[in-house]
C-alpha positions as a LaTeX table, in Angstrom:
\begin{tabular}{lrrr}
\hline
Residue & $x$ (\AA) & $y$ (\AA) & $z$ (\AA) \\
\hline
Met1 & 107.40 & $-81.02$ & 49.87 \\
Ile2 & 106.27 & $-80.33$ & 46.30 \\
Ile3 & 106.77 & $-83.81$ & 45.22 \\
Leu4 & 104.47 & $-84.90$ & 48.19 \\
Ala5 & 102.08 & $-82.44$ & 47.73 \\
Ala6 & 101.53 & $-83.40$ & 43.82 \\
Tyr7 & 101.21 & $-86.83$ & 45.07 \\
Leu8 & 98.54 & $-86.60$ & 47.41 \\
Ala9 & 96.58 & $-84.10$ & 44.93 \\
Ala10 & 96.78 & $-86.40$ & 42.18 \\
Leu11 & 95.32 & $-89.57$ & 44.34 \\
Ser12 & 93.35 & $-87.01$ & 45.72 \\
Ser13 & 91.70 & $-86.04$ & 42.79 \\
Phe14 & 91.46 & $-89.70$ & 41.50 \\
Ala15 & 89.49 & $-90.56$ & 44.86 \\
Phe16 & 87.13 & $-87.83$ & 44.19 \\
Ile17 & 86.76 & $-89.08$ & 40.49 \\
Met18 & 86.13 & $-92.46$ & 41.87 \\
Met19 & 83.55 & $-91.21$ & 44.42 \\
Trp20 & 81.67 & $-89.31$ & 41.74 \\
Ala21 & 81.63 & $-92.35$ & 38.79 \\
Asp22 & 80.56 & $-95.11$ & 41.45 \\
Lys23 & 77.57 & $-92.93$ & 42.89 \\
Arg24 & 77.20 & $-92.05$ & 39.08 \\
Gln25 & 76.88 & $-95.93$ & 38.67 \\
Ala26 & 74.89 & $-96.60$ & 42.13 \\
Gln27 & 71.90 & $-94.30$ & 40.68 \\
Ala28 & 71.82 & $-95.85$ & 37.34 \\
Arg29 & 72.27 & $-99.54$ & 38.57 \\
Gly30 & 75.62 & $-100.18$ & 36.75 \\
Pro31 & 78.86 & $-101.86$ & 37.61 \\
Arg32 & 80.03 & $-100.26$ & 41.02 \\
Ile33 & 83.60 & $-99.78$ & 42.04 \\
Pro34 & 84.64 & $-101.84$ & 44.83 \\
Glu35 & 84.68 & $-100.78$ & 48.13 \\
Lys36 & 88.27 & $-102.19$ & 48.67 \\
Arg37 & 89.34 & $-100.14$ & 45.75 \\
Leu38 & 87.84 & $-96.99$ & 47.25 \\
Trp39 & 89.38 & $-97.55$ & 50.54 \\
Leu40 & 92.99 & $-98.26$ & 48.87 \\
Val41 & 92.83 & $-94.78$ & 47.17 \\
Ala42 & 92.33 & $-92.88$ & 49.89 \\
Ala43 & 94.91 & $-94.85$ & 52.20 \\
Ile44 & 97.38 & $-94.19$ & 50.03 \\
Gly45 & 96.97 & $-90.60$ & 49.63 \\
Gly46 & 93.78 & $-90.06$ & 48.12 \\
Gly47 & 91.89 & $-89.47$ & 51.65 \\
Ile48 & 91.44 & $-85.68$ & 51.14 \\
Gly49 & 89.56 & $-86.29$ & 47.71 \\
Ala50 & 87.43 & $-89.53$ & 49.10 \\
Tyr51 & 86.21 & $-87.38$ & 51.71 \\
Ala52 & 85.19 & $-84.42$ & 49.52 \\
Gly53 & 83.94 & $-86.37$ & 46.83 \\
Met54 & 81.52 & $-88.64$ & 49.81 \\
Met55 & 80.53 & $-85.31$ & 50.96 \\
Leu56 & 79.53 & $-83.19$ & 48.09 \\
Phe57 & 77.94 & $-86.15$ & 45.99 \\
Arg58 & 76.45 & $-87.74$ & 49.27 \\
His59 & 77.71 & $-91.50$ & 48.83 \\
Lys60 & 78.40 & $-93.65$ & 51.06 \\
Thr61 & 77.47 & $-91.13$ & 53.83 \\
Lys62 & 75.33 & $-93.69$ & 55.83 \\
His63 & 78.15 & $-95.98$ & 56.21 \\
Thr64 & 79.82 & $-95.18$ & 59.91 \\
Asn65 & 82.91 & $-96.92$ & 58.61 \\
Phe66 & 83.25 & $-94.46$ & 55.20 \\
Arg67 & 82.40 & $-91.39$ & 57.22 \\
Ile68 & 85.11 & $-92.00$ & 60.45 \\
Gly69 & 88.04 & $-93.85$ & 58.10 \\
Phe70 & 87.90 & $-91.05$ & 55.01 \\
Phe71 & 87.75 & $-88.24$ & 57.82 \\
Ala72 & 90.45 & $-89.72$ & 59.47 \\
Leu73 & 92.98 & $-90.26$ & 56.78 \\
Ala74 & 91.97 & $-87.00$ & 55.40 \\
Val75 & 92.86 & $-85.23$ & 58.88 \\
Val76 & 96.22 & $-87.28$ & 58.85 \\
Gln77 & 97.24 & $-86.73$ & 55.32 \\
Ala78 & 96.31 & $-82.92$ & 55.39 \\
Gly79 & 98.51 & $-83.24$ & 58.76 \\
Leu80 & 101.33 & $-84.21$ & 56.65 \\
Leu81 & 100.84 & $-81.92$ & 54.58 \\
Ile82 & 101.54 & $-79.33$ & 57.02 \\
Trp83 & 103.93 & $-80.78$ & 59.12 \\
Phe84 & 106.09 & $-81.20$ & 56.07 \\
Ala85 & 105.20 & $-77.70$ & 55.28 \\
Met86 & 106.81 & $-76.30$ & 58.45 \\
Ala87 & 110.05 & $-78.42$ & 58.32 \\
\hline
\end{tabular}
C-alpha cells in the first residue's frame, strides 16, 4: 500500500508540474510538452496530479477529452488507493 501511494504521489506531482510548465510555455509561446506525454504520465499513475494541475492552472480545460479523461483517471487512481487501503 505504501509503495502504491508513493508511486501515485510521485507521478501525480510530476504530472502537476508538467501541467504548470506547459501552461507557462503556452503563455510565453515557447516549446510545449506534447499532449501524448501529458496523457502518458497521467495514465501510468499521474491522473490525480494532472487533473489538479489542469483545474488549478486552467490549462487544457476547453478540451473535453482532457477534462473527462483526466477526471476519469483521477477517480480510478484514487479508487485504487482506497481499495488497497481497505485491503
